[in-house]
N, C-alpha and C positions, 0 to 999 in steps of 0.2 A: 621580591617578597619582603615585606616589612617585619620588624620584630614586635615584641610585646608592647613597647612604648608607643610605636606607631599605631598599633591596634587600639590601645587605650585612648590615644588622641582622636583617632577616627570615631571611636564610640562616643567620646565627649562631644564632638561636633555634630554627630548624628543626633544625639540627645538635644543639642541646642537647636538644630534644624527642626526637630519635632516639638520644640518648646516644652521639653520634659524637665522642669526645674528639679524635681526630686532625684532624678537619675544623675543630673549634673552634680548635685550636692553630695550624693552618695559616693561619687568618684573622687571627692576631695578629702584631704587629710584635715584633722581638727585645726592644725596651725597653718592652713593654706593662706597664701597671699596672692593678690591679683590686681591687675590694672588693664583697662581697655579704653577704646575711644569714646564709649558712652559714659562710663563712670568718671573718667578724667581725674582719677585719684587712686591711691593705693587702698585696697580693702584688705584687712588682716583678720584672720580667724574665720572659722566655719560659720559662726553666727552672722557676722557682717556680710560675708560672701553669700551665704544662703539667703539672707533678706534681699540683697541686691539681685540675685538670680531670680527669685520669685517675682520681684517687681519687673525685671527685665523682660521675662517671657510674656508679661501682660502688655508691655510697651511696643514690642516688635512683632512684625508679621512677615509671612512669606520669606523665611530665612533659608538661604542656600549657601553652603560652604564647600569649597574645594581646597584640598591640601596638596602641596607639591614641595619639591626640593627638601625632602625629609632626610634628617640625619639624627641618629640616636646613639648615645653612649651610655653604657651601664657600668657603674663602678660599685660593685657589691650591691647594697640595698638602696643605692641612689641612682637615678637615671635622669639623663638630660636629653631633651629632644628639641631640635630646632626645625622649623619648617616655614613655608610661605603659605599664607591663606589668601584666597580670593573669596569674598563673601558679599552677598547681596541680601538686603532686607528692607522692610518698610518701617520707618519710625515717624510717628506723628503725621502719617499720611504721605510722607515723602520717601521715594526710593533712595536708598543709600548703597554705595559700593565701597568696599574696603579691600585694600591691597596691603598686606602687612607681614613683615617679618615677625615671627612668633616663637617664643621660647616657653617650654614647659619643663619643670623639674618634678620628678616623681620620687616617692619613697615607698619601698616595699614594706607593707604592713600585713602580717599574717598571710604571706604568700600572694598578696594582691597589690598591684601598683596604684598608689593614691597620689593625686595631684597635690604638690607642695607649693608650686609657683606657676602662675599663668601670667605671661607678659606679652601683650599684643597691642602695639600702637601703630596705626597705619601711617604710611608715607603719603605725602601729597602726590598728585599726578605729576609725571615728568613733563617739563615744558618742552615743547617742540621747537 
């Protein structure tokens, strides 16, 4: 059974799979930072990440995310979570598959865990 950070992370990816940009944005801290395989750059602050998220949910379709290899650590009001994601989605009419080590940092704000950092950059497929 996972802890609070795993639950928050699963809720985040559920919101992404449903393409619910506003739910994703509400889950983030004002000073959030993030990078992923589509943006290919660091985004800093809720305004930048919010604009990207609203654009992203219009660009992708049929999103399905599975999380495994979860490990969470809570240090007072800061939480760290590492996991592995397997994600499939359609981008510009082409099916994409992502296999990525993923790190999230959280900060507890008014009793609620807010995403402070999202770092997920896929690894290329292993050569056989």
